[in-house]
GULO-245332 format. One record per residue (C-alpha): residue in three letters; x, y negated, z negated; residue number from 0. Coordinates in steps of 0.5 Angstrom, whole numbers, padded with zeros to 4 digits. Layout:
N
ALA,X,Y,Z,NUM
...
***
This chain:
643
MET,0000,0000,0000,0
SER,0003,-0007,0002,1
ALA,0004,-0012,-0003,2
ALA,-0001,-0018,-0004,3
LEU,0002,-0025,-0001,4
VAL,0003,-0030,-0004,5
GLN,0007,-0037,-0003,6
ALA,0007,-0039,-0010,7
GLU,0015,-0041,-0012,8
ARG,0017,-0040,-0005,9
ILE,0022,-0046,-0002,10
ALA,0017,-0047,0004,11
THR,0011,-0045,0005,12
LEU,0004,-0046,0009,13
THR,-0002,-0050,0008,14
THR,-0009,-0050,0011,15
PRO,-0017,-0050,0011,16
LEU,-0017,-0043,0011,17
GLY,-0015,-0042,0004,18
GLU,-0010,-0040,0000,19
ASP,-0005,-0035,0001,20
THR,-0009,-0033,0008,21
LEU,-0004,-0035,0011,22
VAL,0004,-0035,0010,23
LEU,0009,-0038,0014,24
VAL,0015,-0034,0015,25
ARG,0018,-0039,0022,26
PHE,0017,-0046,0023,27
ASN,0020,-0049,0029,28
GLY,0019,-0057,0030,29
THR,0021,-0062,0034,30
GLU,0019,-0069,0034,31
HIS,0022,-0076,0037,32
MET,0022,-0083,0037,33
SER,0014,-0085,0041,34
GLN,0013,-0077,0043,35
LEU,0009,-0072,0039,36
PHE,0011,-0068,0035,37
GLU,0010,-0060,0035,38
PHE,0011,-0055,0030,39
THR,0011,-0048,0032,40
ILE,0009,-0043,0026,41
ASP,0010,-0036,0025,42
ALA,0005,-0033,0019,43
LEU,0003,-0027,0017,44
SER,-0004,-0025,0014,45
GLU,-0007,-0019,0011,46
GLU,-0014,-0020,0015,47
ARG,-0014,-0018,0022,48
ASP,-0019,-0022,0025,49
VAL,-0018,-0029,0021,50
ASP,-0024,-0034,0023,51
PHE,-0020,-0041,0026,52
ASP,-0027,-0044,0027,53
ARG,-0025,-0047,0020,54
ALA,-0018,-0049,0021,55
ILE,-0018,-0052,0029,56
GLY,-0018,-0060,0030,57
ARG,-0017,-0060,0022,58
ASN,-0009,-0062,0018,59
CYS,-0005,-0056,0016,60
SER,0002,-0057,0013,61
VAL,0008,-0054,0011,62
SER,0013,-0056,0005,63
LEU,0020,-0055,0005,64
THR,0024,-0055,-0002,65
ALA,0030,-0056,-0002,66
TYR,0036,-0060,-0004,67
GLY,0033,-0064,-0010,68
GLY,0026,-0066,-0006,69
THR,0020,-0064,-0002,70
ARG,0019,-0064,0005,71
VAL,0012,-0064,0008,72
PHE,0011,-0063,0016,73
ASN,0003,-0064,0017,74
GLY,0000,-0064,0024,75
ILE,-0007,-0062,0026,76
LEU,-0008,-0054,0028,77
VAL,-0009,-0054,0036,78
GLU,-0007,-0048,0038,79
ALA,-0008,-0041,0035,80
GLN,-0005,-0034,0037,81
TRP,-0007,-0026,0035,82
LEU,0000,-0023,0036,83
GLY,-0001,-0016,0032,84
PRO,0001,-0012,0027,85
LYS,0007,-0014,0023,86
ASN,0011,-0009,0018,87
ASP,0003,-0007,0014,88
TYR,0000,-0015,0015,89
PHE,-0002,-0019,0021,90
SER,0002,-0025,0025,91
TYR,-0001,-0030,0028,92
ARG,0002,-0036,0032,93
LEU,0000,-0044,0031,94
VAL,0002,-0050,0034,95
LEU,0000,-0057,0030,96
ARG,0001,-0062,0034,97
PRO,-0002,-0070,0032,98
TRP,-0009,-0072,0032,99
PHE,-0005,-0078,0037,100
TRP,-0004,-0073,0041,101
LEU,-0012,-0072,0041,102
LEU,-0013,-0077,0046,103
SER,-0011,-0074,0051,104
ARG,-0017,-0069,0050,105
THR,-0021,-0076,0052,106
THR,-0021,-0080,0059,107
ASP,-0024,-0086,0060,108
CYS,-0027,-0093,0064,109
ARG,-0027,-0098,0061,110
ILE,-0025,-0107,0061,111
PHE,-0022,-0110,0056,112
GLU,-0022,-0117,0056,113
LYS,-0018,-0123,0051,114
LYS,-0016,-0118,0047,115
THR,-0008,-0117,0045,116
VAL,-0005,-0111,0046,117
LEU,-0005,-0110,0039,118
GLU,-0012,-0110,0038,119
ILE,-0013,-0107,0046,120
ILE,-0010,-0101,0041,121
LYS,-0013,-0101,0036,122
GLN,-0020,-0101,0038,123
VAL,-0018,-0095,0042,124
PHE,-0017,-0091,0036,125
SER,-0023,-0093,0032,126
ASP,-0027,-0092,0037,127
ARG,-0024,-0085,0036,128
GLY,-0026,-0084,0030,129
PHE,-0018,-0085,0028,130
ASN,-0016,-0090,0023,131
ASP,-0009,-0086,0021,132
PHE,-0005,-0091,0024,133
ARG,-0001,-0097,0020,134
ASP,0002,-0103,0024,135
ASN,0010,-0105,0022,136
THR,0011,-0109,0029,137
THR,0014,-0115,0027,138
GLN,0013,-0120,0033,139
SER,0007,-0125,0036,140
TYR,0003,-0121,0042,141
PRO,-0001,-0126,0047,142
GLN,-0007,-0125,0049,143
ILE,-0009,-0121,0055,144
GLU,-0016,-0124,0059,145
TYR,-0016,-0117,0063,146
CYS,-0015,-0110,0061,147
VAL,-0018,-0104,0064,148
GLN,-0018,-0096,0062,149
TYR,-0020,-0093,0069,150
ARG,-0019,-0086,0070,151
GLU,-0014,-0084,0064,152
THR,-0014,-0082,0058,153
ASP,-0014,-0085,0051,154
LEU,-0007,-0083,0050,155
ASP,-0004,-0085,0057,156
PHE,-0007,-0092,0057,157
VAL,-0004,-0093,0050,158
SER,0002,-0090,0051,159
ARG,0003,-0095,0057,160
LEU,0001,-0101,0054,161
MET,0007,-0100,0049,162
GLU,0012,-0098,0052,163
GLN,0011,-0105,0057,164
TYR,0010,-0109,0051,165
GLY,0016,-0106,0047,166
ILE,0012,-0103,0041,167
TYR,0014,-0096,0039,168
TYR,0011,-0091,0034,169
PHE,0013,-0085,0029,170
PHE,0009,-0081,0024,171
ASP,0010,-0081,0017,172
HIS,0008,-0075,0014,173
SER,0005,-0073,0008,174
SER,0001,-0065,0005,175
ALA,-0005,-0068,0006,176
LYS,-0004,-0073,0013,177
HIS,0001,-0075,0018,178
MET,0001,-0083,0019,179
LEU,0002,-0086,0026,180
VAL,0007,-0093,0026,181
MET,0008,-0098,0031,182
ALA,0014,-0102,0030,183
ASP,0018,-0105,0035,184
ALA,0025,-0108,0031,185
LYS,0029,-0106,0027,186
SER,0025,-0109,0020,187
SER,0019,-0105,0022,188
HIS,0023,-0099,0020,189
GLN,0026,-0097,0012,190
ALA,0031,-0091,0009,191
VAL,0030,-0085,0009,192
PRO,0027,-0084,0003,193
GLY,0032,-0080,-0001,194
LEU,0038,-0080,0004,195
ALA,0040,-0087,0006,196
SER,0047,-0085,0006,197
LEU,0047,-0079,0011,198
PRO,0055,-0075,0008,199
PHE,0058,-0072,0014,200
ILE,0061,-0065,0011,201
ALA,0065,-0060,0015,202
LEU,0063,-0052,0016,203
LYS,0068,-0051,0011,204
GLY,0066,-0056,0005,205
SER,0065,-0053,-0002,206
ASP,0059,-0057,-0003,207
ARG,0054,-0057,0003,208
ARG,0049,-0053,0000,209
GLU,0049,-0058,-0006,210
ARG,0047,-0064,-0001,211
GLU,0044,-0066,0005,212
HIS,0049,-0067,0011,213
VAL,0051,-0066,0018,214
PHE,0057,-0061,0019,215
GLU,0057,-0064,0027,216
TRP,0058,-0070,0030,217
LYS,0058,-0072,0038,218
ALA,0058,-0080,0040,219
ASP,0055,-0080,0048,220
ARG,0056,-0086,0053,221
GLN,0052,-0087,0059,222
PHE,0053,-0092,0065,223
ARG,0046,-0095,0066,224
THR,0043,-0101,0069,225
GLY,0046,-0108,0067,226
LYS,0040,-0113,0070,227
VAL,0032,-0113,0070,228
GLU,0028,-0118,0075,229
LEU,0021,-0117,0077,230
LYS,0017,-0123,0080,231
ASP,0010,-0124,0081,232
TYR,0005,-0128,0083,233
ASP,-0001,-0133,0082,234
TYR,-0006,-0134,0087,235
MET,-0008,-0140,0081,236
LYS,-0001,-0143,0082,237
PRO,0002,-0141,0090,238
ASN,0008,-0145,0089,239
ALA,0010,-0143,0082,240
LYS,0016,-0138,0082,241
LEU,0015,-0132,0077,242
LEU,0022,-0130,0077,243
SER,0024,-0127,0070,244
ASP,0031,-0123,0068,245
ALA,0035,-0120,0062,246
LYS,0041,-0118,0063,247
GLY,0045,-0113,0059,248
THR,0052,-0115,0055,249
ALA,0055,-0109,0057,250
GLY,0063,-0108,0060,251
TYR,0064,-0103,0063,252
THR,0066,-0103,0071,253
LYS,0059,-0105,0075,254
SER,0055,-0106,0069,255
ASP,0051,-0112,0074,256
MET,0048,-0106,0077,257
GLU,0040,-0109,0077,258
PHE,0033,-0106,0077,259
TYR,0030,-0110,0081,260
ASP,0021,-0110,0083,261
TYR,0015,-0113,0084,262
PRO,0009,-0114,0082,263
GLY,0012,-0116,0075,264
GLN,0005,-0115,0072,265
TYR,0004,-0122,0069,266
ILE,0002,-0129,0072,267
GLU,0006,-0133,0065,268
GLN,0013,-0134,0065,269
ASP,0013,-0132,0058,270
LYS,0011,-0125,0059,271
GLY,0014,-0124,0064,272
ASP,0021,-0126,0061,273
ARG,0018,-0122,0056,274
PHE,0017,-0115,0060,275
ALA,0024,-0116,0063,276
LYS,0027,-0116,0056,277
VAL,0024,-0109,0054,278
GLN,0025,-0106,0060,279
LEU,0034,-0108,0060,280
GLU,0033,-0106,0052,281
ALA,0029,-0100,0054,282
GLU,0035,-0097,0060,283
GLN,0040,-0100,0055,284
ALA,0038,-0096,0049,285
ARG,0041,-0090,0052,286
ASP,0047,-0091,0052,287
GLN,0051,-0090,0045,288
ARG,0046,-0085,0042,289
ARG,0049,-0081,0037,290
PHE,0047,-0073,0037,291
ALA,0049,-0069,0030,292
SER,0047,-0062,0027,293
GLY,0047,-0060,0020,294
ALA,0042,-0059,0014,295
ALA,0038,-0066,0013,296
PRO,0031,-0064,0013,297
SER,0029,-0071,0009,298
LEU,0031,-0074,0017,299
PHE,0025,-0077,0021,300
PRO,0025,-0081,0027,301
GLY,0024,-0088,0025,302
GLY,0027,-0087,0019,303
LEU,0036,-0091,0017,304
THR,0040,-0088,0015,305
THR,0048,-0089,0014,306
LEU,0054,-0084,0017,307
GLU,0059,-0083,0011,308
GLU,0066,-0079,0011,309
GLN,0066,-0078,0018,310
ILE,0073,-0078,0020,311
LYS,0072,-0083,0025,312
PRO,0071,-0090,0021,313
SER,0067,-0093,0026,314
GLU,0063,-0088,0026,315
ASN,0060,-0090,0019,316
ILE,0055,-0094,0021,317
GLN,0048,-0095,0019,318
TYR,0044,-0092,0024,319
LEU,0036,-0091,0027,320
VAL,0033,-0084,0027,321
LEU,0030,-0083,0034,322
GLY,0029,-0075,0034,323
ALA,0030,-0069,0030,324
THR,0029,-0061,0030,325
HIS,0027,-0057,0025,326
THR,0028,-0049,0024,327
ILE,0026,-0046,0018,328
VAL,0026,-0038,0017,329
THR,0024,-0035,0010,330
GLU,0026,-0030,0007,331
SER,0023,-0023,0008,332
TYR,0015,-0022,0005,333
ARG,0018,-0014,0002,334
SER,0025,-0018,-0001,335
GLY,0024,-0021,-0009,336
ALA,0023,-0028,-0011,337
ALA,0026,-0034,-0007,338
THR,0032,-0036,-0008,339
LEU,0035,-0042,-0004,340
GLU,0041,-0038,0000,341
ASP,0035,-0033,0003,342
GLN,0031,-0039,0006,343
VAL,0034,-0041,0012,344
TYR,0035,-0049,0015,345
GLU,0037,-0051,0021,346
GLY,0037,-0058,0024,347
SER,0040,-0062,0030,348
TYR,0039,-0069,0030,349
GLU,0039,-0076,0036,350
PHE,0041,-0082,0033,351
LEU,0043,-0090,0035,352
PRO,0046,-0094,0032,353
GLY,0043,-0099,0028,354
ASP,0044,-0106,0032,355
ARG,0042,-0104,0037,356
PRO,0034,-0104,0040,357
PHE,0031,-0098,0042,358
ARG,0024,-0099,0047,359
ALA,0020,-0092,0049,360
PRO,0022,-0092,0056,361
LEU,0017,-0093,0061,362
THR,0015,-0087,0063,363
THR,0006,-0087,0063,364
PRO,0004,-0088,0070,365
ARG,-0001,-0093,0071,366
PRO,-0007,-0092,0074,367
PHE,-0009,-0093,0080,368
VAL,-0014,-0094,0085,369
HIS,-0013,-0090,0091,370
GLY,-0019,-0094,0096,371
PRO,-0024,-0099,0096,372
GLN,-0030,-0098,0092,373
THR,-0036,-0101,0090,374
ALA,-0040,-0107,0085,375
LYS,-0046,-0110,0083,376
VAL,-0045,-0118,0083,377
VAL,-0048,-0120,0076,378
GLY,-0049,-0127,0073,379
LYS,-0052,-0132,0068,380
SER,-0058,-0130,0067,381
GLY,-0063,-0134,0071,382
GLU,-0058,-0135,0076,383
GLU,-0059,-0132,0083,384
ILE,-0051,-0135,0085,385
ASP,-0047,-0135,0079,386
VAL,-0040,-0137,0081,387
ASP,-0034,-0142,0079,388
GLU,-0029,-0147,0081,389
GLU,-0025,-0143,0085,390
GLY,-0030,-0139,0089,391
ARG,-0029,-0133,0084,392
ILE,-0035,-0129,0082,393
LEU,-0037,-0124,0077,394
VAL,-0039,-0116,0079,395
GLN,-0040,-0111,0074,396
PHE,-0037,-0103,0077,397
TYR,-0041,-0097,0077,398
TRP,-0036,-0094,0073,399
ASP,-0037,-0098,0066,400
ARG,-0041,-0094,0062,401
LYS,-0042,-0100,0058,402
LYS,-0044,-0105,0064,403
MET,-0039,-0111,0062,404
GLN,-0037,-0115,0066,405
SER,-0030,-0116,0070,406
CYS,-0026,-0122,0070,407
ARG,-0028,-0127,0076,408
VAL,-0026,-0124,0083,409
ARG,-0024,-0128,0088,410
ILE,-0027,-0127,0095,411
ALA,-0024,-0125,0102,412
GLN,-0026,-0129,0107,413
VAL,-0026,-0129,0114,414
TRP,-0022,-0135,0114,415
SER,-0019,-0140,0109,416
GLY,-0015,-0146,0109,417
LYS,-0014,-0153,0105,418
ALA,-0021,-0155,0104,419
TRP,-0022,-0152,0111,420
GLY,-0024,-0145,0114,421
GLY,-0032,-0140,0112,422
ILE,-0034,-0138,0106,423
PHE,-0040,-0134,0104,424
ILE,-0041,-0132,0096,425
PRO,-0045,-0127,0094,426
ARG,-0051,-0127,0090,427
ILE,-0053,-0123,0084,428
ASP,-0056,-0116,0085,429
GLN,-0052,-0116,0091,430
GLU,-0047,-0109,0093,431
VAL,-0040,-0111,0095,432
VAL,-0034,-0108,0097,433
VAL,-0028,-0109,0092,434
GLU,-0020,-0107,0093,435
PHE,-0015,-0107,0089,436
LEU,-0008,-0110,0090,437
GLU,-0003,-0105,0089,438
GLY,-0009,-0100,0088,439
ASN,-0008,-0104,0079,440
PRO,-0015,-0105,0078,441
ASP,-0013,-0110,0074,442
ARG,-0013,-0114,0080,443
PRO,-0019,-0113,0083,444
LEU,-0021,-0117,0090,445
VAL,-0029,-0117,0093,446
THR,-0027,-0116,0100,447
GLY,-0035,-0115,0103,448
THR,-0042,-0114,0102,449
VAL,-0046,-0108,0103,450
TYR,-0054,-0106,0104,451
ASN,-0057,-0101,0100,452
GLY,-0064,-0099,0097,453
ASP,-0066,-0105,0094,454
ASN,-0062,-0110,0098,455
LYS,-0065,-0109,0106,456
VAL,-0063,-0110,0113,457
PRO,-0066,-0117,0115,458
TYR,-0068,-0114,0122,459
ASP,-0071,-0108,0123,460
LEU,-0067,-0102,0126,461
PRO,-0066,-0098,0130,462
SER,-0071,-0102,0133,463
ASN,-0066,-0109,0134,464
LYS,-0061,-0105,0133,465
THR,-0058,-0111,0138,466
LYS,-0060,-0116,0133,467
ASN,-0054,-0119,0131,468
GLY,-0053,-0126,0126,469
TRP,-0053,-0129,0119,470
LYS,-0060,-0130,0116,471
THR,-0059,-0133,0108,472
ASP,-0064,-0134,0103,473
SER,-0066,-0140,0100,474
SER,-0064,-0140,0093,475
LYS,-0067,-0142,0088,476
GLY,-0074,-0138,0090,477
HIS,-0073,-0133,0096,478
ASN,-0078,-0138,0099,479
GLY,-0074,-0140,0106,480
TYR,-0068,-0138,0110,481
ASN,-0063,-0140,0114,482
GLU,-0062,-0136,0121,483
LEU,-0056,-0136,0127,484
VAL,-0058,-0130,0131,485
PHE,-0056,-0126,0137,486
GLU,-0060,-0122,0141,487
ASP,-0056,-0118,0146,488
LYS,-0060,-0114,0149,489
ALA,-0059,-0114,0157,490
GLY,-0065,-0119,0160,491
SER,-0067,-0122,0153,492
GLU,-0061,-0125,0151,493
GLU,-0061,-0131,0146,494
ILE,-0058,-0135,0141,495
GLY,-0063,-0137,0135,496
ILE,-0062,-0142,0130,497
HIS,-0067,-0143,0124,498
ALA,-0067,-0149,0120,499
GLN,-0071,-0148,0114,500
LYS,-0071,-0156,0113,501
ASP,-0066,-0160,0116,502
LEU,-0062,-0158,0122,503
ASN,-0056,-0164,0123,504
LEU,-0051,-0165,0128,505
VAL,-0045,-0169,0128,506
VAL,-0041,-0169,0136,507
LEU,-0035,-0175,0135,508
ASN,-0033,-0176,0142,509
ALA,-0038,-0172,0147,510
GLU,-0043,-0167,0148,511
THR,-0045,-0163,0154,512
ARG,-0050,-0158,0155,513
GLU,-0052,-0154,0162,514
ILE,-0060,-0151,0162,515
GLY,-0060,-0146,0167,516
GLU,-0068,-0146,0168,517
LYS,-0071,-0151,0164,518
PHE,-0070,-0154,0158,519
MET,-0076,-0154,0153,520
PRO,-0075,-0160,0146,521
PRO,-0076,-0157,0140,522
MET,-0083,-0159,0137,523
GLY,-0084,-0158,0129,524
SER,-0085,-0164,0123,525
PRO,-0082,-0168,0121,526
SER,-0078,-0171,0126,527
ARG,-0071,-0170,0129,528
SER,-0066,-0175,0129,529
THR,-0060,-0176,0133,530
THR,-0055,-0181,0132,531
LEU,-0048,-0182,0137,532
LYS,-0044,-0187,0133,533
ASN,-0039,-0188,0139,534
GLY,-0039,-0185,0146,535
ASP,-0044,-0184,0151,536
ASP,-0050,-0179,0153,537
GLU,-0051,-0176,0160,538
LEU,-0057,-0171,0162,539
LYS,-0056,-0169,0169,540
LEU,-0061,-0164,0172,541
GLU,-0057,-0162,0178,542
MET,-0065,-0159,0180,543
GLY,-0071,-0159,0178,544
ASP,-0075,-0164,0174,545
GLN,-0076,-0167,0168,546
ASN,-0082,-0168,0163,547
ILE,-0084,-0171,0157,548
THR,-0090,-0170,0154,549
LEU,-0092,-0174,0148,550
ALA,-0099,-0171,0145,551
MET,-0100,-0176,0140,552
GLY,-0096,-0182,0138,553
SER,-0092,-0187,0142,554
GLN,-0085,-0188,0145,555
ASN,-0081,-0195,0144,556
VAL,-0074,-0195,0147,557
SER,-0071,-0202,0145,558
ILE,-0065,-0203,0149,559
MET,-0059,-0209,0146,560
MET,-0057,-0210,0153,561
ASN,-0059,-0208,0160,562
GLN,-0063,-0202,0163,563
THR,-0063,-0200,0170,564
THR,-0067,-0194,0174,565
SER,-0066,-0193,0181,566
ALA,-0071,-0187,0184,567
ASN,-0069,-0185,0191,568
MET,-0076,-0184,0193,569
ALA,-0081,-0187,0189,570
ILE,-0083,-0189,0182,571
SER,-0090,-0189,0179,572
SER,-0092,-0192,0172,573
THR,-0099,-0191,0170,574
ALA,-0103,-0194,0163,575
MET,-0110,-0193,0162,576
LEU,-0111,-0199,0158,577
SER,-0106,-0204,0159,578
HIS,-0099,-0205,0163,579
THR,-0095,-0211,0161,580
ASP,-0088,-0213,0164,581
ALA,-0084,-0219,0160,582
CYS,-0079,-0223,0161,583
GLY,-0077,-0227,0156,584
PRO,-0083,-0231,0151,585
LEU,-0085,-0235,0158,586
THR,-0086,-0230,0163,587
SER,-0089,-0224,0163,588
THR,-0094,-0220,0169,589
ALA,-0100,-0217,0165,590
MET,-0105,-0211,0167,591
THR,-0112,-0208,0165,592
PRO,-0116,-0203,0170,593
ALA,-0120,-0211,0171,594
SER,-0115,-0217,0172,595
MET,-0108,-0218,0173,596
SER,-0104,-0224,0171,597
ASP,-0098,-0226,0172,598
THR,-0095,-0232,0167,599
ALA,-0089,-0236,0168,600
PRO,-0086,-0244,0169,601
MET,-0086,-0242,0175,602
ILE,-0088,-0237,0180,603
MET,-0085,-0235,0187,604
ILE,-0087,-0231,0192,605
THR,-0083,-0230,0199,606
GLY,-0086,-0225,0204,607
MET,-0079,-0223,0209,608
ALA,-0085,-0223,0215,609
GLN,-0091,-0224,0212,610
VAL,-0095,-0225,0206,611
THR,-0102,-0223,0205,612
VAL,-0107,-0225,0200,613
THR,-0114,-0222,0201,614
ALA,-0120,-0224,0196,615
PRO,-0127,-0227,0197,616
ILE,-0126,-0232,0192,617
ILE,-0118,-0234,0193,618
ASN,-0118,-0241,0187,619
LEU,-0112,-0246,0187,620
VAL,-0111,-0250,0181,621
GLY,-0105,-0255,0181,622
ILE,-0101,-0257,0188,623
VAL,-0099,-0252,0192,624
ASN,-0093,-0252,0196,625
VAL,-0093,-0247,0203,626
THR,-0088,-0247,0208,627
GLY,-0088,-0244,0215,628
LEU,-0095,-0241,0218,629
LEU,-0101,-0242,0214,630
THR,-0107,-0238,0216,631
VAL,-0114,-0237,0212,632
ASN,-0120,-0233,0214,633
GLY,-0127,-0236,0211,634
MET,-0128,-0241,0206,635
ILE,-0124,-0246,0204,636
PRO,-0127,-0249,0197,637
MET,-0124,-0256,0195,638
LEU,-0117,-0256,0192,639
LEU,-0117,-0259,0185,640
PRO,-0112,-0263,0182,641
THR,-0110,-0260,0176,642
***
């Protein structure tokens, strides 16, 4: 009969939600590194053939190692459990622990953050998922981000790439009940390793190796790294601004000024570009001057500070930031008696960076890329039909956004654009627009067109009007009218139609020429039409055909400030039903009515080149009559009366 599995008084123990000693530790392998997810693999034994892991997966488990006068705890979320089969009268299992931050790799989202700092965004992501086991040890201030999109990426990737871009990194602080994610950005964010502020170097043959934590192997590493980072970007609000940012390293080796250049740098403010360039350079150069060690120092953890002592190379005895650690624990057999330190085997390997060199996580998390255009809905202020700012930008709501957040102000690609000239069409609220993204970046949308949909139908019935093209607008507010320019391209019925809902204003600064093939039909309707030529001539030429002007109701008034000439090669006919008056100045006129005609002038002269004939039953001559030439009178001549 096998002995009961009991962990009491053992140096390394495993604690799970399954209950005390349900699983006991046999072997532990753990890796942890700055700005990386730790992973702890545990081999364990159990008296139970079929352990119910539903009570443990997704919950905190911990391993405690008691050695060198202290206790080191490794805490994590149980994410994997394997049954390995029988072993030494028991049953063998393998467990994998990872941080709660890893759980965010199991979630994806599409959402928009506006006017928040990078830390505010990160903390909101954590809290939205129900996690509050984090601590903010950052020391720098961070600018507000106007618009930031998480697009089809895990919460882990989204948070990681923001941290990398802004120079924030993280590590974990472990306790028996939980592990705390700690965000940092400078040396002052860190503290000395508890109980191990000084780390002794003890050679393998050292007599006191079992008495204190130490390292016995030490390597100093140098690497050639890029020595300059230069970034560039463009701000359409300040198109002439030179948004060029760079950062230079201080390494003294040959070709240390090799440059990394990139565009776009993901910024529109100079100080933000300078920050990004500096962060990228520090991340690159943090790969140089690393230290690697092997030993027995389980207290070491990423994010802690320790000072090396007793190394034979004096220049190495300085303070270091712990970047990474690998831990291996192999316990004594459960068939043996009581546990002793000699029965316990711990090995570790560690990575350090000199404390005077800044650490930044490498920018390895990929940014999301929008593959091709997508559509969105135009939104805006309640009660408005058009919501546009002074730059001609609109707001849209993406169909992937479950929270129905509006976008930032988005520019619209027009058919032509210049300095206060070009073409402009403003999409209106509830229209569906086509959106593309500059460099595939979801943070930089651009409206490139509009499309019809089930609610917004085409303006002409199709396919019956398939030859009709043009523009038809909508009166705003109220939808009670429209302006239209339409082209009918049907063979034999070609037509251009213009509809003005109210006024049509045409301005011709020089000349207007029209050529009409068959007939001209003047415009009709109410109210009036007014045409003004401020300077120049107005010429109408009909090469063949008639001109007819009909005023169905109303009068025609022609006012000429200088001269009028009328010439007809054949005949001129003028008819008035009531009266016809021609006047020259205030004293001379010819007046006609259906019953009479009178000529009035200071002097009237009648000259016939051959003959003048006056015929009437009665002719009255009043005043002095001068007759030159032959006068023939037929009929009675009345008395000439003096005036």
